[in-house]
C-alpha positions, 0 to 999 in steps of 0.5 A: 295476888291478882297479877300473879294469878293473871301472869300464871294463867297467860303463861300456861295459855301461851305454853299450851298454844304454842305446843299445839300440833297442826292437823288437817281439818275436815269440815262439812255442810249438809243439804239433804243427802249431799255432803260438801266436804272442805279439807285444809292442811296447815302442816308446814312442809306437807301436802295432801296427796290423798283424801278418802271419804266414806263410810267404808260401806259407801252407797252413793247415788252415782253423783258427785262433784270433784273441784278443778284440779282434784283427780277422782280415783275410785268409788264403789259400794264397798269402798270409800270415795277417793280423790287425789288433790296434790295441794293443801286446801280442797273446797267443794267435794260433794257426794250425794248419798242414797241415805245420809249415814249417822257417821261419815269417815275420812282419811287425809294422807300427806307427804313431805320431804322431812319427818313430821315430828309429833305425828303420833300425838297429832293422831297420825299413822306413819305410812312409810318413806318412799325412796322414789319420791324421797317423801315421808307419808302420814295418814289421819283417820277421823269421823264426823257425826251427822245425827240430828241435834235437838233444836234450842227451842226443845232444850229450852222447853226441857229446861222449863219443864225440869224447872217446873218439876223442881219448884213444884216439889219444893212447894209440896215439901213445905 
């Protein structure tokens, strides 16, 4: 019986992981009001050709760092910060905001010679086929929450307080 359950679990696990769709991954690190972005694309046959970093009502202090080989395109108070990397991994894009927003937005645009099967399931939007370059283009949109998260010590204190309330209530009920 245990073997049957384990076999069923492993079969479901491998089927689920085998059918997972690849998407561009955006990670950030925050130091004060400076956000460092790292973007990786693992979709075979596709390359990142455009990255937009926001929010859309962008307010930066005018300082940013763009890694070597990445072309800065545009940024202003009413738009996103756009770069054109033309590769599959970009590390170290830094933007210093006037004040860190609670939510950062991003777009990652990819292109390739063949259609991207399952792009809708992966959360992408089809932008079109460009005959001049003979490529298919897709865009991924996303958000990253930067709101502060309570530290573990606060959660432990909250849990101990709730435990104390429960035990006191049980004591009074007897």
